[in-house]
C-alpha positions as CSV (number, residue, x, y, z in Angstrom):
1,M,6.5,0.9,-12.0
2,E,7.7,0.6,-8.4
3,R,6.0,-2.8,-8.3
4,N,8.2,-4.1,-11.1
5,L,11.5,-2.4,-10.7
6,E,13.6,-5.5,-10.7
7,Q,12.0,-6.7,-14.0
8,L,12.6,-3.2,-15.5
9,D,16.2,-3.0,-14.4
10,A,16.9,-6.2,-16.4
11,A,14.7,-5.3,-19.4
12,V,15.7,-1.7,-20.0
13,Q,18.6,-1.7,-22.6
14,P,19.2,1.7,-24.2
15,G,20.8,1.8,-27.6
16,A,24.0,3.8,-28.2
17,A,23.7,7.5,-28.5
18,E,23.9,9.0,-32.0
19,V,24.5,12.5,-33.3
20,V,21.1,14.1,-34.1
21,S,21.1,16.5,-37.0
22,D,17.7,18.0,-36.2
23,P,16.8,18.0,-32.5
24,W,13.4,19.5,-33.2
25,A,12.4,16.7,-35.5
26,L,13.5,14.2,-32.9
27,A,11.4,15.8,-30.2
28,L,8.3,16.0,-32.5
29,F,8.8,12.3,-33.5
30,A,9.0,11.3,-29.9
31,L,5.8,13.2,-29.0
32,R,3.9,11.6,-32.0
33,E,5.2,8.1,-31.1
34,S,4.2,8.6,-27.4
35,Y,0.7,9.7,-28.4
36,L,0.2,6.6,-30.5
37,H,1.4,4.3,-27.8
38,S,-0.8,6.1,-25.2
39,L,-3.9,5.0,-27.1
40,Q,-2.8,1.4,-26.8
41,V,-2.0,1.9,-23.1
42,L,-5.5,3.2,-22.4
43,A,-6.9,0.2,-24.2
44,S,-4.9,-2.1,-22.0
45,D,-6.1,-0.3,-18.9
46,R,-9.7,-0.9,-19.9
47,E,-9.0,-4.5,-20.6
48,S,-7.3,-5.0,-17.2
49,V,-10.1,-3.7,-14.9
50,R,-12.6,-6.1,-13.4
51,G,-16.0,-5.9,-11.7
52,R,-17.9,-2.7,-10.8
53,D,-17.1,0.6,-9.0
54,L,-19.3,0.6,-5.9
55,A,-20.8,3.9,-4.8
56,E,-20.3,3.2,-1.1
57,T,-16.5,3.0,-1.3
58,P,-14.1,5.9,-1.8
59,E,-11.7,4.0,-4.1
60,D,-12.4,2.7,-7.6
61,D,-13.2,-1.0,-6.9
62,R,-12.4,-1.9,-10.5
63,Y,-8.7,-1.4,-9.8
64,D,-8.2,-4.4,-7.4
65,D,-4.9,-5.8,-6.3
66,A,-4.7,-8.1,-9.3
67,Y,-5.2,-5.2,-11.7
68,Y,-1.5,-4.3,-11.6
69,S,-0.5,-7.9,-12.5
70,R,-2.9,-8.0,-15.5
71,F,-1.8,-4.5,-16.6
72,W,1.9,-5.4,-16.4
73,A,1.4,-8.6,-18.4
74,R,-0.1,-6.5,-21.2
75,E,2.2,-3.5,-21.0
76,G,5.5,-4.6,-19.4
77,T,7.3,-5.0,-22.7
78,R,6.1,-1.6,-23.9
79,V,7.3,0.2,-20.7
80,A,10.8,-1.3,-21.0
81,A,11.0,-0.4,-24.7
82,R,9.8,3.1,-24.2
83,L,12.2,3.7,-21.3
84,S,15.1,2.3,-23.4
85,A,14.1,4.6,-26.3
86,S,13.8,7.6,-24.0
87,A,17.3,7.0,-22.6
88,S,18.8,6.6,-26.1
89,A,17.1,9.8,-27.3
90,T,18.2,11.8,-24.2
91,G,21.8,10.5,-24.7
92,S,21.7,11.4,-28.3
93,L,20.6,15.0,-27.6
94,W,23.4,15.4,-25.0
95,L,26.0,13.9,-27.4
96,S,24.9,16.3,-30.1
97,A,25.0,19.3,-27.9
98,W,28.5,18.3,-26.6
99,E,29.9,17.9,-30.2
100,E,28.2,21.2,-31.2
101,A,30.0,22.9,-28.2
102,G,33.4,21.7,-29.5
103,K,33.7,18.6,-27.3
104,P,34.7,20.4,-24.0
105,A,36.3,18.4,-21.2
106,L,33.7,16.6,-19.0
107,D,33.5,16.9,-15.2
108,E,33.9,13.2,-14.2
109,S,32.6,14.0,-10.7
110,Y,29.1,15.1,-11.9
111,R,26.2,13.2,-10.4
112,V,23.2,12.8,-12.6
113,P,19.9,11.9,-11.0
114,Y,20.6,8.1,-11.2
115,V,22.1,8.4,-7.7
116,R,18.8,9.6,-6.3
117,H,17.5,7.1,-3.7
118,R,20.9,5.4,-3.7
119,S,22.6,7.9,-1.4
120,R,21.7,9.6,1.8
121,V,23.0,12.8,3.6
122,V,23.0,13.9,7.2
123,L,23.6,17.6,7.9
124,L,24.5,18.6,11.5
125,S,24.7,22.3,12.3
126,L,26.8,23.2,15.3
127,D,25.7,26.7,16.3
128,G,28.7,29.0,16.7
129,S,31.2,26.5,15.4
130,A,33.8,29.0,14.4
131,A,36.4,27.5,12.1
132,P,39.5,28.7,14.1
133,I,38.0,27.3,17.3
134,L,37.3,23.9,15.7
135,D,40.7,23.9,14.1
136,D,42.3,24.4,17.5
137,A,40.1,21.8,19.2
138,V,41.0,19.2,16.5
139,A,44.7,20.0,16.8
140,R,44.7,19.5,20.5
141,G,42.8,16.3,20.4
142,V,39.6,17.7,22.0
143,M,37.3,16.7,19.1
144,P,38.5,13.2,17.8
145,N,35.3,12.5,15.9
146,L,35.5,15.7,14.0
147,A,39.1,14.9,13.3
148,E,38.1,11.5,11.9
149,L,35.4,13.1,9.7
150,R,37.9,15.6,8.3
151,Q,40.5,12.8,7.7
152,R,38.0,10.6,5.9
153,G,36.5,13.4,3.8
154,A,36.7,17.0,2.7
155,V,37.3,20.0,5.0
156,A,37.1,23.8,4.4
157,R,39.5,26.3,5.9
158,G,36.3,28.2,6.7
159,S,32.9,29.1,5.4
160,L,32.1,32.7,4.6
161,T,28.8,33.5,6.3
162,T,26.4,36.4,6.2
163,R,26.3,40.1,7.1
164,P,25.4,40.4,9.9
165,S,27.0,37.2,11.2
166,K,24.0,36.0,13.1
167,T,22.3,32.7,13.7
168,A,19.1,33.1,11.6
169,P,20.7,34.6,8.5
170,G,23.7,32.2,8.8
171,H,21.4,29.2,8.8
172,A,19.2,30.6,6.1
173,A,22.1,30.9,3.7
174,L,23.2,27.4,4.7
175,Y,19.8,25.9,4.0
176,T,18.7,27.9,0.9
177,G,22.0,28.4,-0.9
178,A,21.1,32.1,-1.2
179,W,22.4,35.2,0.5
180,S,20.2,37.2,2.9
181,D,19.2,39.8,0.3
182,G,17.7,36.9,-1.7
183,N,16.3,34.6,1.0
184,G,14.7,37.3,3.1
185,I,16.5,36.6,6.4
186,A,18.5,39.7,6.9
187,G,19.0,39.3,10.6
188,N,17.7,37.5,13.7
189,E,15.0,40.2,13.4
190,V,13.9,41.4,10.0
191,S,12.3,44.6,8.9
192,P,9.0,44.0,7.1
193,P,8.7,46.2,4.0
194,G,6.4,49.1,4.7
195,A,6.4,48.6,8.4
196,A,7.6,51.3,10.8
197,V,11.3,51.3,11.4
198,T,10.7,50.2,15.0
199,D,8.7,47.2,14.0
200,S,10.4,43.9,13.3
201,A,9.5,40.2,12.5
202,D,11.1,37.0,13.6
203,G,14.1,36.1,11.5
204,Y,13.9,32.5,12.6
205,S,10.4,32.0,11.3
206,A,9.6,30.3,8.1
207,L,7.1,33.2,7.5
208,S,10.1,35.5,6.9
209,L,11.8,33.1,4.4
210,R,11.7,34.0,0.7
211,A,13.9,31.3,-0.7
212,E,13.3,27.5,-0.9
213,P,15.2,25.6,1.8
214,I,16.9,22.3,1.0
215,W,14.3,20.2,2.8
216,A,11.5,21.6,0.5
217,A,13.7,21.2,-2.6
218,A,14.4,17.6,-1.7
219,A,10.8,16.7,-0.8
220,R,9.4,18.1,-4.1
221,Q,11.9,16.0,-5.9
222,D,10.6,12.8,-4.3
223,V,13.4,12.5,-1.7
224,E,12.4,11.6,1.9
225,V,13.4,14.3,4.3
226,T,13.4,14.5,8.1
227,V,14.2,17.8,9.8
228,V,15.0,17.0,13.5
229,S,15.8,20.6,14.3
230,A,16.5,23.6,12.2
231,T,15.7,27.3,11.8
232,H,12.9,28.2,9.5
233,V,10.8,25.0,9.8
234,H,8.0,26.7,11.9
235,P,5.2,27.3,11.3
236,F,4.7,24.0,9.4
237,G,1.9,25.5,7.4
238,T,4.5,27.4,5.4
239,Y,5.3,24.1,3.7
240,V,2.3,21.8,4.1
241,G,-0.6,24.1,4.8
242,A,-2.4,26.9,3.1
243,D,0.7,29.1,2.7
244,K,2.6,26.9,0.2
245,R,4.9,29.7,-0.7
246,F,7.4,27.1,-2.1
247,P,5.7,25.4,-5.0
248,G,5.9,21.6,-5.3
249,Y,4.1,18.5,-4.1
250,Y,5.7,16.9,-1.1
251,G,3.3,14.1,-0.5
252,R,4.4,12.4,2.7
253,K,8.1,12.9,1.9
254,L,8.6,15.8,4.4
255,T,8.8,15.2,8.1
256,L,9.4,18.3,10.3
257,F,10.0,18.6,14.0
258,D,10.3,21.7,16.1
259,G,10.9,22.1,19.8
260,Y,11.9,25.8,20.0
261,H,8.8,27.8,18.8
262,N,6.0,27.0,21.2
263,L,6.7,28.2,24.8
264,E,8.3,31.3,26.1
265,A,9.1,30.0,29.6
266,R,12.7,30.0,30.8
267,D,14.8,27.7,32.9
268,R,15.0,28.4,36.6
269,V,17.1,27.9,39.7
270,Y,15.1,27.4,43.0
271,A,16.5,28.2,46.4
272,A,15.0,27.0,49.7
273,A,12.7,30.0,49.9
274,D,11.1,29.1,46.6
275,L,9.7,25.9,48.1
276,Q,6.9,26.9,50.3
277,P,5.5,24.7,53.2
278,A,2.3,23.0,51.9
279,E,-0.6,20.8,53.0
280,T,-0.5,18.0,50.5
281,A,-3.2,15.3,50.2
282,W,-0.9,12.5,49.1
283,L,-2.6,9.9,47.0
284,G,-0.5,7.0,48.2
285,P,2.1,5.9,50.7
286,L,5.1,8.2,51.1
287,P,8.6,7.0,50.4
288,A,10.4,5.3,53.3
289,H,12.0,7.9,55.5
290,E,13.4,8.6,59.0
291,G,12.2,11.4,61.1
292,E,10.4,14.4,59.7
293,A,9.1,14.4,56.1
294,R,8.6,18.0,55.1
295,A,5.9,18.7,52.6
296,L,6.6,21.6,50.2
297,A,5.3,23.0,47.0
298,I,6.6,24.9,44.0
299,E,4.2,27.1,42.2
300,D,5.6,27.7,38.7
301,L,4.7,27.4,35.0
302,G,1.0,27.6,35.9
303,L,1.5,24.3,37.8
304,R,2.0,23.1,41.3
305,F,4.8,20.6,41.9
306,D,4.4,18.8,45.2
307,A,7.7,18.2,47.0
308,L,8.8,16.1,50.0
309,L,12.1,16.6,51.8
310,Y,13.1,13.6,53.9
311,D,16.0,11.5,55.3
312,D,16.4,8.3,53.2
313,P,17.1,5.4,55.6
314,R,19.2,3.8,52.8
315,D,21.4,6.9,52.5
316,P,24.2,7.2,55.0
317,A,24.0,11.0,55.1
318,H,22.3,12.4,58.2
319,G,19.4,14.8,58.0
320,F,17.6,15.7,54.8
321,D,19.3,14.0,51.9
322,T,16.5,13.5,49.4
323,L,13.9,15.6,47.5
324,Y,10.9,14.0,46.0
325,L,8.9,15.9,43.3
326,T,5.6,15.0,41.7
327,L,2.4,16.5,40.3
328,D,-1.0,16.2,42.0
329,G,0.3,14.6,45.2
330,D,0.8,11.3,43.5
331,P,4.0,9.6,45.0
332,R,3.9,6.9,42.3
333,G,4.6,9.2,39.4
334,G,7.3,11.5,40.7
335,V,11.1,11.7,40.7
336,T,13.6,11.2,43.5
337,L,16.5,13.7,43.6
338,K,19.8,13.5,45.5
339,P,22.3,16.3,46.1
340,L,25.1,14.6,44.2
341,A,28.4,16.1,43.4
342,P,28.9,17.4,39.8
343,R,29.4,14.6,37.3
344,P,30.5,14.5,33.6
345,D,27.1,13.4,32.3
346,A,23.3,14.0,32.7
347,S,22.6,11.0,34.8
348,A,21.6,13.0,37.9
349,F,18.7,14.8,36.1
350,A,15.2,13.4,36.4
351,G,12.3,14.4,34.1
352,V,8.7,15.1,35.1
353,S,6.1,15.0,32.4
354,V,3.8,18.1,32.6
355,P,0.8,19.2,30.5
356,L,1.7,22.5,28.7
357,A,0.4,24.2,25.6
358,G,-2.1,21.4,24.9
359,A,0.6,18.7,24.9
360,E,3.1,16.8,27.0
361,S,6.3,18.5,27.9
362,A,9.2,17.2,30.0
363,V,10.9,19.4,32.5
364,Y,14.1,18.1,34.0
365,F,15.2,18.7,37.6
366,R,18.7,18.5,39.1
367,L,19.3,18.9,42.8
368,F,22.8,20.4,43.1
369,A,22.9,21.1,46.8
370,L,20.8,20.4,50.0
371,S,21.7,21.2,53.6
372,P,20.9,18.6,56.2
373,D,18.3,20.9,57.9
374,G,16.7,21.9,54.6
375,S,17.4,25.5,55.1
376,A,19.5,25.8,51.9
377,L,19.2,24.1,48.5
378,T,20.0,24.6,44.9
379,L,17.4,23.0,42.5
380,Y,17.7,23.6,38.8
381,R,14.8,23.2,36.3
382,T,15.1,23.2,32.5
383,A,13.0,25.4,30.4
384,P,9.9,23.5,29.1
385,H,9.5,22.7,25.5
386,V,6.8,21.0,23.5
387,L,8.0,18.9,20.6
388,R,5.8,19.5,17.6
389,S,5.7,17.8,14.2
390,N,3.8,18.4,10.9
391,K,2.8,14.8,11.4
392,P,1.0,15.0,14.8
393,R,1.0,11.2,15.3
394,L,4.8,11.4,15.6
395,E,4.7,13.7,18.6
396,T,3.7,11.2,21.2
397,A,6.0,8.5,19.8
398,A,8.9,10.9,19.8
399,F,8.2,12.0,23.4
400,D,7.9,8.4,24.6
401,A,11.2,7.5,22.8
402,T,13.2,10.4,24.0
403,G,11.8,11.6,27.3
404,G,11.1,15.1,25.9
405,F,12.9,17.9,24.2
406,V,15.5,20.1,26.0
407,G,16.7,22.9,23.8
408,N,19.3,24.8,25.8
409,G,21.5,24.6,28.9
410,A,21.6,26.8,31.9
411,G,23.7,29.6,30.2
412,P,21.8,32.6,31.6
413,S,21.2,31.1,35.0
414,Y,24.9,30.2,35.3
415,E,26.0,33.7,34.1
416,K,23.8,35.3,36.8
417,G,25.4,33.2,39.5
418,G,22.4,30.9,40.0
419,L,24.6,27.8,40.0
420,G,27.1,29.4,42.2
421,P,29.7,32.1,41.7
422,P,31.5,31.8,38.3
423,L,35.2,31.8,38.1
424,W,35.5,35.5,37.3
425,D,33.5,36.3,40.5
426,G,35.7,34.2,42.7
427,G,34.2,30.8,42.1
428,D,36.1,27.5,42.4
429,G,34.7,25.8,39.3
430,T,31.6,24.3,40.9
431,A,29.3,26.5,38.9
432,E,31.0,25.7,35.7
433,R,30.8,21.9,36.4
434,R,27.1,22.3,37.1
435,Y,26.6,24.2,33.9
436,L,28.4,21.4,32.0
437,E,25.8,18.9,33.3
438,T,23.1,21.0,31.7
439,V,25.0,20.9,28.4
440,A,25.3,17.2,28.7
441,L,21.6,16.9,29.1
442,V,20.8,18.9,26.0
443,V,23.3,16.8,23.9
444,R,21.8,13.6,25.3
445,Q,18.2,14.5,24.6
446,L,18.9,15.8,21.1
447,A,20.9,12.6,20.4
448,R,17.8,10.6,21.5
449,L,15.7,12.6,19.1
450,D,18.2,12.0,16.3
451,D,18.0,8.3,17.0
452,F,14.2,8.4,16.9
453,A,14.4,10.1,13.5
454,L,17.0,7.8,12.2
455,D,15.1,4.7,13.3
456,R,11.4,5.6,13.1
457,T,11.1,8.1,10.1
458,G,11.8,7.6,6.4
459,W,14.8,9.7,5.4
460,E,17.3,10.2,2.7
461,L,18.2,13.6,3.9
462,L,18.2,14.3,7.6
463,L,19.0,17.7,9.2
464,T,19.7,18.2,12.9
465,Y,21.2,20.8,15.2
466,L,23.1,21.5,18.4
467,P,23.1,24.9,20.2
468,Y,26.8,24.4,21.0
469,P,29.4,25.7,21.2
470,D,27.4,29.0,20.7
471,E,25.8,29.1,24.2
472,A,29.1,28.5,26.0
473,L,31.1,30.8,23.8
474,H,28.7,33.8,24.5
475,V,29.5,33.4,28.2
476,W,33.2,32.5,28.1
477,Y,34.9,33.6,24.9
478,G,35.3,37.2,26.1
479,Y,37.6,35.8,28.8
480,L,39.4,33.5,26.3
481,D,40.1,35.9,23.5
482,P,43.7,37.2,24.0
483,S,43.1,40.1,21.6
484,L,41.0,42.0,24.2
485,P,43.0,44.6,26.2
486,R,41.8,43.4,29.6
487,H,42.6,39.7,28.8
488,D,43.5,37.8,32.0
489,R,45.7,34.8,31.1
490,A,45.3,33.1,34.4
491,L,41.5,33.2,34.3
492,A,41.5,32.1,30.7
493,A,43.7,29.1,31.6
494,R,41.1,28.1,34.3
495,L,38.1,28.5,31.9
496,R,39.7,26.8,28.9
497,P,39.1,23.2,30.2
498,F,35.4,23.9,30.6
499,L,35.0,25.1,27.0
500,D,37.0,22.0,25.9
501,E,34.4,19.9,27.7
502,V,31.5,21.6,25.8
503,L,33.4,20.9,22.5
504,R,33.9,17.3,23.6
505,L,30.2,16.9,24.2
506,A,29.3,18.4,20.8
507,D,31.9,16.0,19.3
508,T,30.2,13.0,20.8
509,E,27.1,13.8,18.7
510,I,29.3,14.0,15.6
511,G,30.7,10.5,16.4
512,H,27.2,9.3,17.1
513,L,25.9,10.4,13.7
514,L,29.0,9.0,12.0
515,R,28.2,5.6,13.5
516,R,24.5,5.7,12.9
517,A,24.2,7.2,9.5
518,G,25.2,4.1,7.5
519,A,27.7,3.3,4.8
520,D,25.5,4.8,2.1
521,A,25.4,8.2,3.8
522,A,27.5,11.3,3.7
523,V,27.7,13.2,7.0
524,A,28.2,17.0,6.9
525,V,29.1,19.2,9.9
526,A,28.5,22.9,9.3
527,G,27.9,26.1,11.3
528,D,26.3,29.5,11.0
529,H,28.9,32.0,12.1
530,G,32.2,32.5,13.9
531,F,33.1,34.2,17.2
532,V,35.0,37.1,18.7
533,G,35.5,38.5,22.1
534,V,34.0,41.9,23.1
535,D,34.3,44.0,26.2
536,R,32.9,47.3,25.0
537,S,29.4,48.3,23.7
538,F,28.4,50.8,21.1
539,K,24.9,52.3,20.7
540,P,24.4,53.8,17.2
541,N,21.0,55.2,18.2
542,V,22.6,57.4,20.8
543,V,25.0,58.8,18.2
544,L,22.0,59.4,15.8
545,R,20.2,61.2,18.6
546,Q,23.2,63.4,19.2
547,A,23.4,64.2,15.5
548,G,19.7,65.2,15.3
549,L,18.7,62.2,13.2
550,L,16.7,60.4,15.8
551,A,14.3,61.7,18.5
552,L,12.5,60.3,21.5
553,D,9.1,61.1,22.9
554,V,8.4,61.9,26.6
555,G,8.1,58.2,27.3
556,G,11.6,57.5,26.0
557,H,10.4,55.8,22.8
558,V,11.3,56.6,19.2
559,D,9.4,59.6,17.9
560,L,8.8,58.6,14.3
561,A,7.6,62.1,13.4
562,H,11.0,63.5,14.1
563,T,13.3,60.5,13.3
564,R,15.1,60.2,10.1
565,A,17.2,57.1,10.8
566,Y,17.1,54.2,13.3
567,Y,19.5,51.4,14.2
568,A,17.3,48.3,14.3
569,P,17.8,45.2,16.5
570,G,18.4,43.3,13.3
571,Q,21.9,44.9,13.2
572,F,21.4,47.5,10.5
573,V,20.3,51.2,10.0
574,L,16.9,51.9,8.5
575,I,16.0,55.2,6.8
576,N,12.6,56.3,8.0
577,R,11.3,56.9,4.4
578,I,7.8,57.9,3.7
579,A,7.1,54.4,2.2
580,R,7.2,53.1,5.8
581,A,4.5,53.6,8.4
582,G,5.2,56.8,10.2
583,G,8.0,57.7,7.8
584,I,9.1,61.3,7.0
585,V,12.1,61.0,4.7
586,R,11.2,61.8,1.0
587,P,12.9,59.9,-1.8
588,E,14.8,63.0,-2.9
589,E,16.2,63.3,0.7
590,E,17.3,59.7,1.2
591,D,20.8,60.1,-0.1
592,A,21.5,63.1,2.1
593,V,20.2,61.2,5.1
594,R,22.5,58.3,4.3
595,R,25.5,60.6,4.1
596,D,24.5,62.3,7.4
597,V,24.1,58.9,9.1
598,A,27.5,57.6,7.7
599,Q,29.3,60.8,8.8
600,A,27.9,60.7,12.3
601,L,28.7,57.1,12.9
602,R,32.2,57.2,11.4
603,A,32.9,60.1,13.7
604,A,32.1,58.1,16.9
605,R,35.1,57.8,19.1
606,D,36.2,55.8,22.1
607,G,38.8,58.1,23.4
608,A,40.9,58.8,20.3
609,A,40.1,55.5,18.6
610,A,37.5,55.1,15.9
611,V,34.6,52.7,16.8
612,V,33.0,52.4,13.4
613,L,35.5,51.5,10.6
614,D,33.1,51.9,7.8
615,V,29.4,52.3,6.9
616,L,28.3,50.0,4.1
617,D,25.6,50.6,1.6
618,P,24.2,47.3,0.1
619,R,23.3,49.1,-3.1
620,T,27.0,49.8,-3.9
621,A,28.7,46.9,-2.0
622,R,30.7,44.4,-4.2
623,G,31.5,40.8,-3.7
624,D,30.1,38.2,-1.3
625,P,28.2,38.1,0.8
626,T,25.5,40.2,-0.7
627,F,23.2,41.7,1.9
628,G,20.2,44.1,2.4
629,G,17.2,43.2,0.4
630,P,13.5,44.1,1.0
631,A,13.6,42.9,4.7
632,G,17.1,44.2,5.4
633,G,18.8,47.4,6.2
634,D,19.8,50.5,4.3
635,L,23.2,50.8,5.9
636,Y,25.4,48.4,7.8
637,L,28.3,48.9,10.2
638,S,31.9,47.6,10.0
639,M,33.0,47.7,13.6
640,A,36.4,47.9,15.2
641,P,37.4,44.7,17.1
642,G,36.2,44.4,20.6
643,Y,32.9,46.2,20.3
644,S,29.4,44.8,20.4
645,V,26.5,46.8,19.0
646,S,23.2,47.5,20.8
647,A,20.0,49.1,19.6
648,G,19.6,50.9,23.0
649,L,18.3,54.4,22.9
650,D,19.9,56.0,26.0
651,G,23.1,56.1,28.0
652,P,26.6,56.8,26.7
653,P,27.3,55.8,23.1
654,V,30.3,53.7,24.2
655,A,30.6,51.8,27.4
656,T,32.8,49.1,29.0
657,T,31.1,45.8,29.6
658,R,31.8,42.4,31.0
659,P,33.8,40.4,28.5
660,R,31.6,38.2,26.3
661,G,31.7,36.3,23.1
662,D,29.7,37.7,20.2
663,H,29.2,37.4,16.4
664,F,28.2,40.3,14.2
665,L,31.4,41.6,12.7
666,D,32.5,41.6,9.1
667,P,32.1,38.0,7.8
668,E,35.3,38.3,5.8
669,R,37.4,38.2,9.0
670,P,38.7,34.6,9.5
671,A,37.4,34.6,13.1
672,M,33.9,35.0,11.8
673,H,34.1,32.0,9.4
674,A,32.1,28.9,10.2
675,G,33.5,25.4,10.1
676,F,32.6,22.9,7.4
677,A,33.5,19.3,6.7
678,L,31.8,16.3,5.2
679,A,32.7,12.7,4.6
680,G,31.1,9.5,3.5
681,S,29.4,8.2,0.4
682,G,30.3,10.2,-2.7
683,V,32.8,12.5,-0.9
684,A,36.5,12.7,-1.7
685,E,38.9,11.5,0.9
686,G,41.4,14.0,2.3
687,A,40.2,16.9,0.2
688,A,41.2,20.5,1.2
689,L,38.5,22.9,0.0
690,G,40.1,26.1,1.1
691,E,37.6,28.9,1.9
692,V,34.1,28.1,0.8
693,R,30.8,30.1,1.0
694,Q,27.9,29.3,3.1
695,V,25.7,29.3,0.0
696,D,27.7,26.5,-1.7
697,I,26.8,23.9,0.9
698,A,23.2,23.2,0.0
699,P,23.9,22.8,-3.8
700,T,26.7,20.4,-2.9
701,L,24.6,18.2,-0.7
702,C,21.8,18.2,-3.3
703,L,24.3,17.0,-5.9
704,L,25.2,14.1,-3.6
705,L,21.5,13.2,-3.4
706,G,21.1,13.4,-7.2
707,I,18.7,16.4,-7.1
708,E,18.6,20.0,-8.3
709,P,19.6,22.7,-5.7
710,P,17.0,24.8,-4.0
711,A,15.1,27.0,-6.5
712,Q,16.6,30.3,-5.5
713,A,20.1,29.0,-4.7
714,T,23.0,31.1,-6.1
715,G,25.8,29.0,-4.7
716,S,28.0,26.6,-6.6
717,V,28.8,22.9,-6.1
718,L,32.0,22.3,-4.3
719,T,33.4,20.0,-6.9
720,G,36.6,19.4,-4.9
721,A,34.5,17.7,-2.3
722,L,33.2,15.0,-4.7
723,A,34.8,11.6,-5.0
724,R,36.2,11.0,-8.5
725,R,34.5,8.1,-10.3
726,Q,36.2,5.8,-12.8
727,P,36.9,7.7,-16.0
728,M,34.0,7.4,-18.5
729,A,34.6,5.6,-21.8
730,P,35.9,7.9,-24.4
731,L,33.3,9.5,-26.7
732,R,33.5,9.5,-30.4
């Protein structure tokens, strides 16, 4: 049929719908009629083949290119007639059902599947994009592209996310339309059923997912999907290999990329002492230089980077002013680095292609400082990532087009002082400006990958991701949150412009996608959780130890034989029931253990103040979000503001910490809401959605595409976000 769509569009003319008195009779008549027609269609097939089927070829040679023309000449009229009759019968059944229901008002915004393949959707997830933070940035003019998207389309006051408010469960709810008790992603770490309470599985892995994500739902409904970056795409075999836990045939409709789940290496800052003098057998002439050229080497990542410090005769600076880096002593394939002052973009970074994990990876270097005598330098290297795809042929093409995947900036290195002292340690802003360059590099590289996907893959639904503003908020928001008792207004005023720059960089990608998506596309910008400031830490396991509910062995590890409850890294309490490996709590004892745990945790104090406001049981909790489930916890904590929670086993139960940003508190709090907005084809202009739920987003995007929502989705379509069509002609 795809070969003759234009002829079919003109030929299919359904008759008017009519009320059907006996739907069963109509269905049986249609089946009988179809059977009789099928006999004639098979006869036409036999008459249209030519020649012989040769044994040496895999295809059936009788079905040559001309077969389809011959078959269409015989059957084109019948196909058009049967499609017309099918549409008339379907309309008649719907009309009859509508009249039988009392002719209720019709939702004029409803999209039936005729929009499929006529509309496209781009979904960008900004990690940590808290609704109040985005609102403030838009109001102050920091994010003009997001402001334009909101003005052109529909915007939510906030999106209710998951309990706990973490990245993996927040994204799982976004992508599946189901809460964590239904989709299996109860936290960044999940508790496998039957495993010991101290064992956990990766909450970001597709192996932990139990509900169909939007990309699988779209692909099985014949919609082309490209996932540039998202949680729960890896391992690819979950979707296209032997696992196949989500039924459906994807064909070649599903294209997956992943750059986060392959290497465990981190970024690094090198000082002069990390570059050791070396004897290098250079494979070609050295760069032009004046005076000494000092050969050095960096041994890292299982590789040796050959380096050369020299005075560039074209550079007016005196002394060492240039660092050359290469692999294998080949001066023709390396990069030249200059100790340039901080700049607002990533142009001072240079990438080196290195073989890692059986593929090509790019590591990017930035020389932030170099003394004239070479005794001091600050050289930054990004963490290596290998970009993988379920279609391996795309990996090399994507690498060549982008220059490699960079997944995160220098957050941990900056926080530890590797880029210079941060502002709270007496810095002058140099370290912050250096960190911003690493953010700009991540945004640039992910934008290049987005461009590759937009231009070089088939897509009607495209999903992509930025790790911002989350990374920066973890480091800075504790100093920016005025609700913390130790808030320093002067320090916050100095830090605020740097966070604004991170938000501006994220906003550039929103603008980039708005320009690139096309007039037939809707662009949605969502998040996974909100943010709050914390400056105190609470350790529930220490409280459980003090209450006699948890014990440690001589090595300081959890002694399962004497432990009744444990606070897991997934941010929930697990009862050590006998159904688990090493469990000791019998079914008849579980309720008593729950009461003891709740009593002990509610009694925890920081001075006279309560630390735990409530202990929640997913069995009795009401309303959204629902939580718990087979891979989740038995009890959850509602914490007082300002506290983070750790699964640590020793030390005091409450301690003062350096201010940080965090996200784990009650999702009902406005600060924990994620932002959400969408605009473009099929979206209402200027629509205010109020508070939405994370699980409503996937069903809404599916409706814009003309497909059914993910199989286990419990969310509802945000009808207020949909553009109103012309009123339908009145029905009889």
